[in-house]
N, C-alpha and C positions, 0 to 999 in steps of 0.2 A: 504493500500498500503506500500509496506517497504521503510523505510526512511534513509536505511543507505546505505554507501558507500560501493561498492564491489571492490575487486580486480579481476583483469581477467586475462586471458591466461598466458602469461612468468611471471608475476609476483604473481599469484596463484600458478604458478608451482613451486616456489623458496619458497610458505609457505610451498608449501607440499613437500618441500626437493626432486622434481624431476632433480631442474637447481642449479647450484651453482649462475647463475646469471641474470639479463633481459638487454635490453638496453631501454625499456621505460617500461612505468607502464600504464595500461591501467583500468580508474578506473569510472564506473560505478556509477551513483549518477542520484537523483530523477528528474523529468525534473525540476520542480522549481528549484532546487539547479543549477543546468547546465544552466538553464535560466540568474541567479544571478550572477553566475560566471563570464560569456560570457559578460553579460553588465558592471558587475563591472570593468574588468578586459580590457572590449572591443576586446574580443577574435576574432578571423575570428571563421567562421563555415562552417565545409563543408559536403555534404551531400554525405553518404556512404549505402552501401548496404552488411552487413554481417547480419549472423542469428541471432547476439545477438544485434547490433546498428543499427539508421536508422542515426545518427549525431554525427560528430567528433570535439570537438575544443581541440588543442594544446593548456595545460597551460604554459609547457616549455618547454627546450628539452626533460623531461623525461616524464613528466604527460600528457598521452590523455585521453580526460573528454568523457565519455558519456553518454547518457540521460541511463537510466534505460529501461529495456525492460522485465524485467520476469524471468531472465535465471534462472536455478535451483545454488543454493549456499549450500555452508556449511561452520561451522566456523573452522579455525584455530587458534589457540593460541590467540582467542579473536577477530579475524579478519574474518571477512566474503569474503571468494575468491568464483570464480566459481566451479562445482563437477568437479572432473576430468574426470566422462563420457560427461561433455556438452564439456570441453575442444578440448578431442579428437573428438568428433563431429564436433566443429567450427574448427580444425586443418585439417582435414582428407577433410571437404567440401571446405578449400582454398587449399590445397595439394599444397601449396610452399616447393621449394627444403628447404627452411631455416625450415620447421615444420617436415620433416621427422624425426630428432631424435626422437623430442617431441614425434612424434605420438608412435614412437618405444616404447618409456619409459612409457609414458599413457598405451600403449596397456600391457606392462609388469606389470604394480603396479595394473592393473583391472584385469591382469590374464587371457587375450584376446589373445588368438593365430592368 
């Protein structure tokens, strides 16, 4: 199993140069690490239902922790991030208003019409 922390969604887009900033950082961590942080810091967890995670804990106003679930990743400047093709799939599935600009940027980056 992968024991690395993984930056997802908006944070990955910043690392890829597709965004200037992000409101929060979605961080996927191994299940054991997730539970240790939750217990040590007394964090509340919330069940969610996305293609990449079933559990969320807000570490602070900026960092959202998720249990890793084997999403496709790549290294960018030594940081493991979600692959752009997976970010696109994730954002298209959610299809929120706030994701539309990201969807277009990802399609351009991936050369998809």
